[in-house]
C-alpha positions as CSV (number, residue, x, y, z in Angstrom):
1,M,-35.3,-57.5,29.4
2,P,-31.7,-57.0,30.7
3,L,-28.4,-57.9,29.0
4,R,-27.7,-61.2,30.6
5,N,-24.8,-62.5,28.5
6,L,-21.4,-61.5,27.1
7,F,-20.0,-63.8,24.4
8,L,-16.5,-63.4,23.1
9,D,-15.1,-64.9,19.8
10,F,-11.4,-64.5,18.9
11,N,-11.0,-63.5,15.3
12,A,-8.9,-65.8,13.0
13,F,-7.5,-67.3,16.1
14,F,-4.8,-69.7,14.9
15,A,-3.5,-67.2,12.3
16,S,-3.7,-64.4,14.9
17,C,-1.6,-66.4,17.4
18,E,1.0,-66.9,14.6
19,Q,1.1,-63.2,13.9
20,Q,1.4,-62.3,17.6
21,Q,4.1,-64.9,18.2
22,Y,6.1,-64.2,15.0
23,P,6.4,-60.4,14.1
24,H,7.6,-61.2,10.6
25,L,4.0,-62.5,9.8
26,R,2.2,-59.4,10.9
27,G,0.3,-57.5,8.2
28,K,0.9,-60.4,5.8
29,P,-1.6,-63.0,4.4
30,V,-1.1,-66.1,6.5
31,A,-2.6,-69.6,6.1
32,V,-2.3,-72.2,8.8
33,V,-2.1,-75.8,7.5
34,P,-2.1,-79.2,9.2
35,V,1.0,-80.3,7.2
36,K,3.2,-78.6,4.6
37,A,1.8,-80.1,1.4
38,D,-0.1,-78.6,-1.5
39,T,-2.6,-81.4,-1.3
40,T,-3.9,-80.4,2.1
41,C,-6.3,-77.5,3.0
42,C,-6.1,-74.3,5.1
43,I,-7.4,-74.7,8.6
44,A,-7.2,-71.0,9.3
45,A,-6.5,-67.8,7.5
46,S,-5.5,-64.3,8.7
47,Y,-7.7,-61.4,7.7
48,E,-5.1,-60.3,5.2
49,A,-5.5,-63.7,3.5
50,K,-9.3,-63.6,3.8
51,Q,-9.3,-60.5,1.6
52,Y,-8.2,-62.7,-1.2
53,G,-11.0,-65.1,-0.6
54,I,-8.9,-67.7,1.3
55,K,-10.7,-69.3,4.1
56,T,-10.9,-72.5,6.2
57,G,-11.1,-75.4,3.7
58,T,-9.4,-73.7,0.8
59,P,-6.9,-76.2,-0.8
60,V,-3.4,-75.0,-0.4
61,Y,-2.5,-75.2,-4.1
62,E,-5.6,-73.0,-4.8
63,A,-4.7,-70.5,-2.1
64,K,-1.2,-70.1,-3.6
65,K,-2.6,-69.3,-7.0
66,I,-5.0,-66.7,-5.5
67,C,-2.2,-65.1,-3.4
68,P,1.4,-65.8,-4.4
69,D,2.7,-64.0,-1.4
70,L,0.7,-66.2,1.0
71,Q,2.7,-67.3,4.1
72,I,2.1,-71.0,4.7
73,V,2.5,-72.0,8.3
74,P,2.2,-75.5,9.7
75,A,-0.1,-75.5,12.7
76,R,1.7,-75.1,16.1
77,H,-1.1,-76.2,18.4
78,R,0.9,-75.9,21.6
79,I,1.3,-72.1,21.0
80,Y,-2.5,-71.8,20.5
81,I,-3.2,-73.5,23.7
82,E,-0.7,-71.3,25.6
83,Y,-2.3,-68.2,24.2
84,H,-5.8,-69.6,25.0
85,D,-4.7,-70.0,28.6
86,R,-3.3,-66.5,28.8
87,L,-6.5,-65.1,27.2
88,I,-8.7,-66.9,29.7
89,E,-6.6,-65.4,32.5
90,A,-7.0,-61.9,31.1
91,I,-10.8,-62.3,30.7
92,E,-11.2,-63.7,34.2
93,S,-9.4,-60.7,35.6
94,C,-12.4,-58.7,34.4
95,I,-15.3,-61.1,34.7
96,P,-15.8,-64.8,35.7
97,I,-16.1,-67.1,32.6
98,D,-19.3,-69.1,32.6
99,K,-18.3,-71.6,29.9
100,V,-15.4,-72.2,27.5
101,Y,-17.1,-73.3,24.3
102,S,-14.0,-73.8,22.2
103,I,-10.4,-72.7,21.9
104,D,-11.6,-69.3,20.6
105,E,-15.1,-68.9,22.2
106,V,-16.2,-68.1,25.8
107,S,-19.4,-67.1,27.4
108,C,-19.9,-64.9,30.5
109,T,-23.0,-64.2,32.6
110,L,-23.7,-60.5,33.4
111,I,-25.1,-59.8,36.8
112,G,-26.5,-56.8,38.7
113,K,-25.4,-53.4,37.2
114,Q,-23.3,-55.2,34.6
115,Q,-26.6,-55.8,32.8
116,E,-27.1,-52.1,32.1
117,P,-26.0,-51.3,28.5
118,E,-23.5,-48.6,29.5
119,N,-21.8,-50.8,32.1
120,A,-21.9,-53.9,29.8
121,I,-20.2,-51.9,27.0
122,A,-17.6,-50.5,29.4
123,L,-16.9,-54.1,30.6
124,A,-16.5,-55.3,27.0
125,K,-14.0,-52.5,26.3
126,K,-12.1,-53.3,29.5
127,I,-11.7,-56.9,28.4
128,K,-10.4,-55.8,25.0
129,E,-7.9,-53.4,26.7
130,T,-6.7,-56.1,29.1
131,I,-6.1,-58.5,26.3
132,Y,-4.2,-55.9,24.4
133,K,-2.0,-55.1,27.4
134,N,-1.5,-58.5,28.9
135,V,-1.5,-60.8,25.8
136,G,-1.0,-58.8,22.7
137,G,-2.4,-56.5,20.1
138,Y,-2.9,-59.2,17.4
139,L,-5.3,-61.3,19.5
140,R,-8.4,-59.3,18.5
141,C,-11.8,-60.4,19.5
142,S,-15.5,-59.7,18.7
143,I,-17.8,-59.3,21.7
144,G,-21.6,-59.7,21.7
145,L,-23.9,-58.4,24.4
146,A,-27.5,-59.6,24.5
147,P,-30.3,-60.9,26.7
148,N,-29.3,-64.5,26.1
149,Q,-26.3,-66.5,25.1
150,Y,-27.7,-67.4,21.6
151,L,-28.1,-63.8,20.6
152,A,-24.8,-62.7,22.2
153,K,-23.0,-65.4,20.1
154,T,-24.9,-64.2,17.0
155,A,-23.8,-60.7,17.7
156,T,-20.1,-61.6,17.6
157,D,-20.5,-62.6,13.9
158,M,-22.2,-59.3,13.0
159,Q,-19.0,-57.2,13.2
160,K,-15.5,-58.6,12.6
161,P,-12.7,-58.2,13.3
162,D,-12.5,-56.5,16.7
163,G,-16.3,-56.0,16.9
164,L,-18.6,-55.0,19.7
165,V,-22.3,-55.4,19.0
166,V,-25.1,-54.9,21.5
167,I,-28.5,-56.5,20.9
168,Q,-31.2,-55.1,23.3
169,E,-34.8,-56.1,23.5
170,K,-35.9,-52.9,21.7
171,D,-33.7,-53.9,18.7
172,L,-35.5,-57.3,18.2
173,P,-36.2,-58.8,15.9
174,D,-35.3,-56.1,13.2
175,I,-31.5,-56.2,14.0
176,L,-31.4,-59.8,12.8
177,F,-33.1,-59.3,9.5
178,S,-29.8,-58.5,7.6
179,L,-28.5,-61.9,8.4
180,K,-28.8,-65.0,6.2
181,L,-30.5,-68.1,7.6
182,N,-27.2,-70.0,7.7
183,D,-25.7,-67.2,9.8
184,L,-27.7,-68.5,12.7
185,V,-26.5,-71.3,15.0
186,G,-28.7,-74.3,14.5
187,I,-29.5,-73.7,10.8
188,G,-27.1,-75.8,8.7
189,R,-27.2,-77.5,5.3
190,R,-30.0,-79.8,6.3
191,M,-32.2,-77.4,8.2
192,E,-32.2,-74.6,5.6
193,P,-34.0,-76.7,2.9
194,R,-36.6,-77.8,5.5
195,L,-37.3,-74.1,6.4
196,R,-37.6,-73.3,2.7
197,K,-40.3,-76.0,2.3
198,F,-42.4,-74.0,4.8
199,G,-41.8,-70.8,2.9
200,I,-39.2,-69.5,5.3
201,D,-36.3,-68.2,3.2
202,T,-35.2,-65.2,5.3
203,V,-34.4,-64.5,8.9
204,E,-37.3,-62.0,9.0
205,K,-39.8,-64.8,8.0
206,L,-38.2,-67.1,10.6
207,C,-38.7,-64.5,13.4
208,K,-42.3,-64.1,12.4
209,A,-43.1,-67.8,12.3
210,S,-45.2,-69.2,15.1
211,K,-43.8,-71.4,17.9
212,S,-45.9,-74.3,16.7
213,T,-44.6,-73.9,13.1
214,L,-41.0,-74.0,14.3
215,R,-41.7,-77.0,16.5
216,K,-43.1,-78.8,13.5
217,I,-40.1,-77.9,11.3
218,W,-37.5,-78.9,13.9
219,G,-39.6,-82.0,14.9
220,G,-39.7,-81.2,18.6
221,I,-38.7,-79.0,21.5
222,E,-35.7,-77.6,19.6
223,G,-38.1,-75.5,17.4
224,E,-39.6,-74.0,20.5
225,R,-36.1,-73.2,21.8
226,M,-35.3,-71.4,18.6
227,Y,-38.5,-69.4,18.9
228,M,-37.6,-68.3,22.4
229,Q,-34.0,-67.6,21.7
230,L,-34.8,-65.3,18.8
231,R,-36.9,-63.2,21.2
232,G,-34.2,-62.9,23.8
233,E,-35.6,-65.3,26.3
234,A,-33.2,-67.3,28.5
235,V,-33.3,-71.0,27.4
236,K,-32.1,-73.8,29.7
237,R,-30.8,-76.9,28.0
238,P,-30.3,-80.4,29.5
239,P,-26.7,-81.4,30.3
240,T,-24.8,-83.0,27.5
241,H,-23.0,-86.3,27.8
242,R,-19.8,-87.5,26.1
243,T,-20.6,-89.8,23.2
244,T,-17.2,-90.3,21.4
245,V,-13.5,-90.1,21.9
246,G,-11.3,-90.0,18.8
247,H,-8.5,-88.6,16.8
248,S,-7.9,-87.9,13.1
249,H,-4.8,-86.8,11.2
250,V,-3.8,-85.6,7.8
251,M,-0.6,-87.5,7.1
252,S,2.6,-86.0,5.8
253,P,3.8,-87.4,2.4
254,E,6.2,-90.0,3.9
255,F,3.3,-91.8,5.7
256,R,1.0,-92.0,2.7
257,N,1.2,-95.7,2.2
258,K,-0.3,-98.8,3.9
259,N,2.4,-99.2,6.5
260,G,2.4,-95.5,7.3
261,A,-1.4,-95.4,7.7
262,Y,-1.2,-98.4,10.0
263,A,1.4,-96.8,12.2
264,V,-0.4,-93.5,12.4
265,L,-3.7,-95.2,13.2
266,H,-2.0,-97.2,15.9
267,R,-0.7,-94.0,17.5
268,L,-4.1,-92.3,17.3
269,L,-5.7,-95.3,19.0
270,Q,-3.2,-95.2,21.9
271,K,-3.8,-91.5,22.3
272,A,-7.6,-92.0,22.3
273,A,-7.3,-94.8,24.9
274,V,-5.3,-92.4,27.2
275,R,-8.0,-89.7,26.9
276,L,-10.7,-92.3,27.5
277,R,-9.1,-93.4,30.8
278,Y,-8.5,-89.7,31.8
279,M,-12.2,-89.0,31.4
280,H,-13.1,-92.2,33.3
281,Y,-15.0,-93.8,30.4
282,T,-15.1,-97.2,28.8
283,A,-15.9,-97.9,25.1
284,G,-17.8,-100.7,23.4
285,T,-17.3,-99.9,19.8
286,M,-14.4,-98.7,17.6
287,S,-14.2,-97.4,14.0
288,I,-11.3,-96.7,11.8
289,K,-11.3,-94.7,8.6
290,V,-8.8,-94.1,5.8
291,K,-9.3,-91.3,3.2
292,Y,-7.5,-91.5,-0.1
293,L,-6.0,-88.8,-2.2
294,N,-8.7,-89.2,-4.8
295,G,-11.4,-88.6,-2.2
296,K,-12.5,-92.2,-1.8
297,K,-12.7,-93.7,1.8
298,W,-12.4,-97.1,3.5
299,R,-14.0,-97.6,6.9
300,N,-14.4,-100.5,9.3
301,E,-16.1,-100.9,12.7
302,I,-16.1,-103.5,15.4
303,S,-17.9,-103.9,18.8
304,F,-16.6,-105.6,21.9
305,P,-17.2,-105.9,25.7
306,H,-16.8,-102.4,27.2
307,T,-13.2,-101.7,28.2
308,Q,-10.6,-99.0,28.5
309,N,-7.7,-101.4,28.0
310,T,-5.3,-100.3,25.2
311,L,-4.4,-104.0,24.5
312,S,-8.0,-104.9,23.9
313,F,-8.4,-101.9,21.6
314,I,-5.2,-103.0,19.7
315,E,-6.6,-106.5,19.3
316,A,-9.8,-105.1,17.9
317,F,-7.9,-102.8,15.6
318,E,-5.8,-105.7,14.2
319,K,-8.9,-107.6,13.4
320,M,-10.3,-104.6,11.4
321,W,-7.0,-103.8,9.7
322,S,-6.8,-107.4,8.4
323,F,-9.7,-106.4,6.0
324,Y,-7.8,-103.4,4.6
325,P,-8.0,-103.6,0.9
326,E,-5.1,-104.2,-1.4
327,T,-5.1,-101.0,-3.4
328,R,-2.9,-98.6,-5.2
329,E,-4.8,-95.6,-3.9
330,K,-2.6,-93.4,-1.7
331,P,-4.0,-92.8,1.8
332,I,-3.9,-89.1,2.9
333,A,-5.8,-89.0,6.2
334,V,-6.8,-91.5,8.9
335,A,-9.2,-91.4,11.9
336,V,-9.9,-93.6,15.0
337,T,-13.1,-93.2,17.0
338,L,-14.1,-94.9,20.2
339,Y,-17.8,-94.7,21.0
340,N,-20.7,-96.5,22.7
341,L,-19.2,-95.0,25.8
342,L,-20.1,-95.7,29.5
343,P,-18.7,-94.2,32.7
344,E,-16.1,-96.6,34.1
345,N,-18.3,-97.1,37.2
346,Q,-21.2,-98.4,35.2
347,F,-19.8,-101.2,33.1
348,T,-19.6,-104.9,33.8
349,L,-16.1,-106.4,34.1
350,S,-15.3,-109.0,31.4
351,F,-14.5,-112.6,32.5
352,F,-11.8,-112.7,29.9
353,E,-9.8,-109.6,31.1
354,N,-7.6,-109.3,34.1
355,Y,-8.9,-105.9,35.0
356,E,-6.6,-105.0,37.9
357,K,-3.5,-106.2,36.1
358,T,-4.2,-104.2,32.9
359,K,-5.3,-101.2,35.0
360,S,-1.9,-101.2,36.7
361,L,-0.1,-101.5,33.4
362,H,-1.9,-98.6,31.9
363,S,-1.6,-96.5,35.0
364,A,2.2,-96.9,34.8
365,L,2.2,-96.1,31.1
366,D,0.0,-93.0,31.6
367,F,2.2,-91.8,34.4
368,L,5.4,-92.1,32.3
369,N,3.9,-90.3,29.4
370,K,2.5,-87.6,31.7
371,K,5.9,-87.1,33.4
372,Y,8.2,-87.4,30.4
373,G,6.0,-86.4,27.5
374,Y,3.6,-88.4,25.4
375,G,5.6,-91.0,23.4
376,A,8.0,-91.8,26.3
377,A,6.3,-95.2,26.5
378,Y,4.1,-96.7,23.9
379,F,3.0,-99.9,22.2
380,A,5.3,-101.0,19.3
381,G,2.7,-100.8,16.5
382,S,3.0,-97.0,16.5
383,H,6.9,-97.0,16.5
384,E,7.2,-95.7,12.9
385,A,4.8,-92.9,13.6
386,V,5.8,-91.9,17.2
387,N,6.7,-88.4,16.0
388,S,3.7,-88.1,13.8
389,A,0.1,-87.0,14.6
390,P,1.0,-84.5,17.2
391,M,-1.5,-82.7,19.5
392,R,-4.4,-81.2,17.6
393,I,-7.2,-78.8,18.6
394,A,-10.7,-79.7,17.6
395,F,-13.4,-77.1,17.3
396,T,-14.8,-77.9,20.8
397,Q,-12.1,-79.9,22.4
398,I,-9.0,-78.2,23.8
399,P,-6.2,-80.9,24.4
400,N,-4.8,-81.5,27.8
401,V,-1.1,-80.7,27.4
402,E,-0.2,-83.1,30.1
403,L,-1.8,-86.0,28.2
404,E,-0.5,-85.0,24.8
405,D,2.9,-83.6,25.5
406,D,4.3,-83.9,22.0
407,D,7.3,-82.1,20.8
408,I,5.3,-79.9,18.4
409,E,8.2,-77.8,17.2
410,S,10.2,-80.8,16.0
411,N,7.5,-81.4,13.3
412,Q,7.9,-78.0,11.6
């Protein structure tokens, strides 16, 4: 069974970008945060910070207690995207990229003589050297080489930072036995208890379970796929379809009130509508969510005829917001999600919407924002928050800079 896949995972990516960009942060414990406030959480930590036990999700106030010398850095997402683009270019100068899974993960298919272990290892080392020379020495990565993408990705987590792990057919399944169940992709908080009910509490027991047992545990074909993946077999998956478009934002202190939450939600909604049109989808349902400082949440949802019209979304938003409770609780984070999506060529036009007129309006607005930066033209409801909720990077969604051309540095 040849080595068919090379998977690359950049280590502590956001924090590494900061250290590469700003030399004074190098060698120091660094935590990247969404906003500069002790009430928020770390979204990334350098390896120097991880040595103190600081990780993604650690509250800032707690991280400061653990490490008084911790460097707190507000996220600069534009920098991360710029480094991502440079890294992609460096990798592709060595081997074509098969798929970009996230801002810090890519997968490549090995072909021909590349599948031989010696050549695959030499290629992985060449990628590391090219990144070092062309992008920078602080953008370290772990590379996994394996017979399939699943095992190659698993290999990247087996040696960090700057790892290089090869999983060959002769190594299976023993090489996996040192891992915990939740180290494997596809085994999360819900799946692990289900496995334990069947007496599977180690990776070794998982690897020895029959295909029919895993199918029963997973409740379908996914169990069979897990069985095949663990044995190095190439597994084909059906194409995925977009199901939601949305934005969330942890608000800075000055917006932590009803009016601030309203304005930020308005801005997030307008950004989501722009992305929806860019991807050529329409939406039939919207939800908004507000999270309070004490951990409580308020949520509302509404359905409507499919549209991609920002004005229609705003009208629906106003209806939902009218039910916002009178409370003394301080809002800390908000989110807007558009879902029940359909491709724009598959929905029925509404009798109550002048489609061509609104399409022209939004085309003009989208053009202005693309040319002059997002926020050049917007609906008035977001005016108070026009410089809030800048471009953010989700785990699997890399923003289009042309669509979300915010002045990131002005928010530092």
